[in-house]
C-alpha positions in Angstrom: -44.6 -20.0 13.1 -48.5 -18.6 13.4 -49.1 -15.4 15.0 -49.9 -16.5 18.3 -47.1 -18.4 18.4 -44.9 -15.3 17.8 -46.1 -12.8 20.2 -47.2 -14.9 23.1 -45.0 -18.2 24.1 -46.5 -18.5 27.1 -48.3 -21.8 26.4 -45.8 -22.9 24.7 -43.2 -23.3 27.7 -43.5 -26.6 28.8 -46.5 -27.4 26.9 -47.1 -31.2 27.2 -48.4 -32.3 23.8 -47.4 -31.6 20.4 -49.6 -29.1 18.4 -49.3 -29.4 14.8 -49.4 -26.3 12.6 -52.3 -27.4 10.9 -54.1 -28.1 14.3 -57.7 -26.9 15.0 -57.7 -23.7 17.0 -60.1 -21.0 18.8 -62.1 -18.6 17.0 -63.8 -15.5 17.9 -66.9 -17.4 16.3 -66.5 -19.9 18.8 -67.5 -17.5 21.6 -70.7 -15.8 19.6 -73.2 -18.5 20.6 -73.7 -19.7 17.3 -73.0 -23.3 16.2 -68.9 -23.3 16.5 -69.4 -22.1 19.8 -72.3 -25.1 21.0 -69.9 -27.7 19.1 -67.1 -26.5 21.4 -69.2 -26.8 24.7 -70.4 -30.5 23.6 -67.6 -31.8 22.2 -64.9 -30.8 24.3 -66.3 -29.1 27.8 -69.3 -31.5 28.1 -67.5 -34.4 27.1 -65.3 -33.8 30.1 -67.4 -33.1 32.6 -70.6 -34.7 31.6 -70.2 -37.6 34.3 -68.8 -37.4 37.8 -67.9 -39.9 40.4 -70.8 -40.2 43.5 -69.8 -40.9 47.1 -70.0 -44.4 46.0 -67.0 -43.6 43.4 -69.7 -45.2 41.0 -69.5 -42.7 37.7 -73.3 -41.0 37.4 -74.4 -38.5 34.9 -73.6 -34.9 35.6 -77.4 -33.5 35.4 -77.1 -29.9 36.2 -74.6 -29.8 34.1 -76.2 -32.0 31.1 -79.5 -29.7 31.5 -77.6 -26.8 29.8 -80.0 -24.4 31.4 -78.7 -20.8 31.9 -78.0 -22.1 36.1 -78.0 -25.2 37.5 -80.2 -26.6 39.5 -78.7 -28.3 42.9 -80.3 -30.4 45.9 -80.7 -28.5 49.0 -78.2 -28.2 51.4 -78.2 -29.1 54.9 -76.9 -25.9 57.1 -74.7 -23.3 56.0 -73.0 -23.0 53.0 -69.6 -21.6 52.0 -68.9 -19.6 48.9 -65.7 -18.9 47.1 -64.3 -17.5 44.0 -61.1 -17.4 41.8 -59.4 -16.2 38.6 -56.4 -18.0 37.3 -54.1 -16.5 35.2 -50.7 -18.0 35.8 -48.3 -17.8 33.4 -46.8 -20.4 31.9 -50.0 -22.4 31.6 -47.7 -25.4 32.5 -45.1 -26.1 35.3 -43.6 -28.8 36.8 -46.1 -30.2 39.3 -49.4 -28.9 37.7 -50.8 -26.6 35.3 -53.7 -23.9 35.2 -56.1 -26.7 35.2 -55.4 -28.4 38.2 -54.4 -25.6 39.9 -57.8 -23.6 39.4 -59.6 -26.7 40.7 -57.4 -27.3 44.1 -57.0 -23.2 44.7 -60.6 -23.0 44.9 -61.5 -26.4 47.1 -58.5 -25.7 49.6 -60.0 -22.0 50.4 -63.2 -23.9 51.0 -61.5 -26.3 53.0 -59.5 -24.1 55.5 -62.9 -22.0 55.8 -64.7 -25.4 57.5 -66.4 -26.4 54.4 -66.9 -29.6 52.1 -66.4 -28.6 49.0 -69.4 -29.7 46.5 -69.2 -27.8 43.5 -67.8 -25.8 41.2 -68.3 -23.1 38.3 -65.8 -22.9 35.4 -65.4 -19.7 33.3 -62.9 -20.2 30.2 -61.6 -16.7 28.8 -59.7 -18.3 25.8 -57.6 -16.2 22.9 -58.5 -16.4 19.7 -56.0 -19.1 18.2 -55.3 -20.8 21.0 -54.8 -24.5 20.0 -57.9 -26.8 20.6 -55.7 -29.9 21.4 -54.3 -27.8 24.4 -57.7 -26.8 25.5 -58.9 -30.2 25.7 -55.6 -31.1 27.8 -56.4 -28.3 30.3 -60.2 -29.6 30.4 -58.6 -33.4 31.3 -56.7 -31.7 33.8 -59.6 -29.9 35.7 -61.6 -33.2 35.0 -59.0 -35.2 36.8 -58.4 -32.6 39.9 -62.2 -32.5 40.2 -62.6 -36.3 40.4 -59.6 -36.4 42.5 -61.2 -33.8 45.1 -65.0 -35.3 44.6 -66.2 -31.4 43.6 -68.8 -31.8 40.7 -68.6 -28.7 37.7 -72.1 -27.8 37.7 -72.2 -24.7 35.3 -69.7 -22.3 33.3 -69.1 -20.1 30.8 -66.9 -19.7 28.1 -65.7 -16.4 26.2 -63.0 -15.5 23.8 -61.3 -12.6 22.9 -59.2 -11.0 20.1 -55.7 -12.1 20.0 -53.3 -10.4 22.6 -55.5 -9.6 25.2 -54.8 -12.8 27.0 -52.4 -15.0 27.2 -53.7 -17.9 26.0 -56.1 -18.7 28.6 -57.7 -17.6 31.7 -60.2 -19.6 34.2 -62.6 -18.2 37.1 -63.9 -20.4 39.3 -66.9 -20.3 42.0 -66.9 -23.1 44.7 -69.6 -24.1 46.8 -69.2 -25.9 50.1 -71.1 -27.5 52.7 -70.1 -25.9 56.4 -69.1 -29.0 58.6 -68.8 -28.9 62.6 -66.4 -28.3 64.3 -65.2 -25.2 62.2 -62.2 -23.7 63.5 -62.9 -19.7 65.1 -60.2 -18.3 63.1 -57.3 -16.1 63.3 -59.0 -13.4 65.5 -59.2 -16.1 68.3 -55.5 -16.9 68.7 -54.4 -16.6 72.2 -51.0 -16.3 73.9 -48.9 -19.8 73.7 -51.3 -20.9 70.8 -48.8 -23.0 68.3 -48.0 -22.8 64.8 -47.3 -25.3 62.0 -46.7 -25.4 58.4 -48.0 -28.5 56.7 -44.9 -28.9 54.6 -42.3 -27.4 52.9 -42.6 -24.2 51.6 -42.1 -21.9 48.7 -42.4 -24.6 46.1 -45.2 -23.1 44.0 -43.5 -19.7 43.5 -40.2 -20.6 42.7 -41.5 -24.0 40.2 -43.6 -21.4 38.5 -40.6 -18.8 38.5 -38.1 -21.3 36.8 -40.2 -22.3 34.5 -41.4 -19.0 33.2 -37.7 -17.9 33.0 -36.4 -21.3 32.0 -33.8 -21.7 34.1 -32.3 -24.8 34.1 -32.1 -25.6 37.7 -31.3 -29.8 38.6 -33.6 -31.0 39.9 -36.0 -28.8 38.8 -38.6 -27.1 41.6 -41.4 -28.9 41.8 -45.1 -27.0 42.7 -47.0 -28.4 45.5 -50.0 -27.9 43.9 -52.6 -30.0 45.4 -55.7 -30.4 47.4 -55.4 -29.9 51.0 -58.9 -31.4 51.9 -57.5 -34.9 53.2 -55.2 -33.5 56.0 -57.9 -31.2 57.0 -60.6 -33.8 57.2 -58.1 -35.6 59.5 -57.2 -32.8 61.4 -60.6 -31.9 62.3 -61.7 -35.4 62.8 -58.9 -35.9 65.1 -58.2 -32.9 67.2 -61.7 -31.0 67.0 -62.0 -27.6 68.5 -58.3 -27.3 69.9 -57.5 -26.1 66.1 -57.7 -22.2 66.0 -57.4 -21.7 62.6 -56.0 -22.9 59.1 -55.1 -20.6 55.7 -53.4 -21.9 52.7 -50.1 -20.0 52.5 -50.7 -19.0 49.0 -49.9 -15.1 47.3 -47.2 -13.6 50.2 -46.7 -16.9 51.2 -46.2 -18.2 55.2 -45.3 -14.1 55.7 -48.4 -13.0 54.5 -50.5 -15.6 56.3 -49.1 -14.7 59.5 -48.9 -11.1 59.0 -52.8 -11.2 58.5 -53.4 -13.3 61.6 -51.3 -10.9 63.8 -53.6 -8.3 62.8 -56.6 -10.2 63.2 -55.6 -11.4 66.9 -53.8 -8.5 67.9 -50.4 -10.7 69.0 -47.3 -11.2 68.0 -46.5 -14.2 65.9 -42.7 -15.8 66.6 -41.4 -18.2 64.7 -38.1 -20.2 64.4 -36.1 -20.4 61.5 -34.3 -23.4 61.8 -37.8 -25.2 62.0 -39.2 -24.2 58.8 -38.8 -26.5 56.2 -37.4 -25.8 52.7 -36.4 -28.2 50.2 -32.8 -28.1 48.9 -34.6 -26.8 45.4 -36.2 -23.9 46.8 -33.5 -23.1 49.3 -30.7 -23.2 46.4 -32.8 -21.1 44.0 -34.1 -18.5 47.1 -30.5 -17.7 47.7 -29.5 -17.6 44.1 -32.3 -14.9 43.2 -32.2 -12.9 46.5 -35.4 -14.2 47.8 -36.7 -15.1 51.0 -39.0 -18.2 51.0 -41.2 -17.1 53.5 -42.3 -14.8 51.0 -43.1 -17.2 47.9 -46.3 -18.9 47.0 -47.4 -22.3 47.7 -50.3 -24.0 46.5 -50.9 -27.1 48.7 -49.5 -26.0 51.6 -51.2 -24.4 54.8 -50.5 -22.6 58.5 -52.4 -24.4 60.9 -52.6 -22.6 64.5 -53.1 -25.1 67.6 -54.2 -24.5 71.2 -50.9 -24.9 73.6 -49.5 -28.2 74.1 -51.0 -29.8 70.9 -48.2 -29.3 68.2 -46.8 -32.3 68.6 -50.2 -34.1 67.9 -51.0 -32.4 65.1 -47.6 -32.7 63.3 -48.1 -36.3 64.2 -51.2 -36.8 62.6 -50.1 -34.7 59.6 -47.3 -37.3 59.3 -49.4 -40.2 59.1 -50.5 -39.0 55.8 -47.6 -39.3 52.8 -48.6 -36.0 51.5 -47.5 -34.1 54.8 -44.3 -36.2 56.1 -42.3 -33.0 56.4 -45.5 -30.8 58.5 -43.6 -29.0 61.2 -44.2 -27.4 64.5 -42.5 -23.7 63.3 -43.3 -21.7 66.4 -46.3 -19.8 68.5 -48.2 -16.9 69.8 -47.0 -14.8 72.0 -47.8 -11.6 74.3 -48.5 -8.4 71.4 -44.7 -6.8 71.0 -43.6 -4.0 69.2 -43.4 -6.1 65.2 -46.4 -8.3 64.9 -44.4 -11.0 63.0 -40.9 -11.9 64.4 -38.4 -14.5 63.6 -35.7 -16.3 65.2 -33.2 -16.2 62.9 -30.0 -19.2 62.4 -27.7 -16.6 63.5 -28.1 -13.7 65.1 -31.2 -12.3 67.6 -34.8 -12.3 66.9 -36.1 -9.9 64.3 -39.1 -8.4 62.6 -40.3 -10.6 59.8 -41.1 -7.9 56.7 -44.9 -8.1 55.2 -44.2 -8.7 52.1 -45.3 -5.7 49.9 -45.7 -7.3 47.0 -45.6 -10.7 45.5 -41.6 -11.5 44.3 -43.0 -12.9 41.4 -46.4 -12.2 39.6 -49.0 -14.4 38.2 -48.4 -17.3 39.8 -52.0 -18.5 40.3 
């Protein structure tokens, strides 16, 4: 067993490919700007992203990346742009329903989409641990490429750094995303009004529980699956058919749905009330949360969002979402009410309405 294998099993957990003992690995020289680095970039990174689909779905050369300049040269964008950045340190790197590669793309793309932007470009920076198998890096890069094609975004620039053993858990990824803001843009949480209605697009807590079970090797059957997926299609259809009747959208990542609701309550100076019996939770997540003493409302998602719409339009929004196969479990979960003592309340299945705690921290670190 190699030194990396003995001290750091992160990339071994749920590793999707077989890694030979004598397989090529990343060395510090791969990050020093010389021949090995150029070979790594050209043979493994550029080869993964050197072509991209156009709007017509025909494949074309990824010219900004192929030029290998210090900065990507991009065409002019008509109107305002949105810029987002994120870092991904998930452990383990592979989990049921996704991996660090697809997570990096979908996480960044979703942040742009809920902000009212059409995602266009991504940068990709890799921080790789010395000794990381190159075959496994290729697998992650293929996952990044597949997710980018799925969301029609173009990888236009990046960076590669190699750090000594023990400095990171195999691989960290940093991204930046650029998108074009497209009307109509939801006014946001500070525009929430009494009577507005709240929706979630699918079962909650999927991603956090999937990562937890993978990390701790909990043998639950069936194993919980992450909801790691793009929200772009749902957002596009909602905006097209509902326009300015959408008040706000937010993907419920770290802190889960509870964190989104508390942020919205603070921004709007209103109280947000939800009904426990209406909140969609899969049997696997519900069982795991009961076993581990977790509240699904506090658990992270990576392909589920909270949407606020004007009074009387929740049923329409739910119908639109359920017309898409990925969002058949979209549900109206509550509403905005006049400001009370608690910023967020929940009507539990048994007992009176009570405050919903604002998560102090994630029940599981490093889920994205």
